[in-house]
N, C-alpha and C positions, 0 to 999 in steps of 0.2 A: 528695273524690277517689273515683274508682270503685274498687270492691272486686272480688274474684275471682268473686263470685256473679253479676255482670253478664254474664259469659260465658254462663251458663245461661239468664238472662233473654233475652238476644239469640237464643240457640238456640231457645228456645220461641217467640219471635215469628217467627223465620224458618220454623220448622216449621209454624206456623199459616198463614203466608202461602203456603207450598208446598201445604198441604192446600186452602186457598181457591183457589189457581191450578188445582189438579187438578179441583175440582168446579165452578168458575165460569168455566172457559175456554169461549169461544164454540163452539157446536156447528157442525159442518160438516166438510168434507173436510180442513181444516187444523187440526183440534182437537189432534192429536198434536203438531204443530209449535208451536202456542201453549203447550201444557202444558210441553213440553220446554224451550222458550225461557224461559218465566217461571221455572220451577223452577231451571234452570241459572243464570239471572241472580241469583236470590235467594241461592243457595248460593255463587256466586262472590263476591258482595258481602259475605256473612257471613265467608267465609274471609279476604278481604282485611282486613276490620275485625278479625277474631280475631288474625291475625298481627301487625298493627300494635299492637293492644291488649296482646298478650303481650310484644312487644318493649319496650313502655314500662313494663309492670308488672314484668318481670324482665330488666333490661338485661344484656347479655353483658359490656360494658365499662363500668367505673365512671369517672365524670369525675375528672380530676386538676386540682388548682389549680396554676398556674404562678407565682402571685404570693406564695407562701409563702417565707419566708427559708430558706436552705440547711440550717440546723441543725434545723428543725422539719418537714421533709418526711418523710412516711411512705412507704416503698417496699414 
């Protein structure tokens, strides 16, 4: 199972990809568009992954069993 440090590993990988996109974007009149698009895509994907990962790591609602007998339910 994944631990909390995988958030920082993912952040380091995304940061490296953003730096690579900054320096390796094709030269020309659309260089700024390429840079902005790639960096925005990397950051957006990381944020979606981060939110999903945190929702699974620390859920707001805990699951409840409905198959437990009446006298043994914990409320």
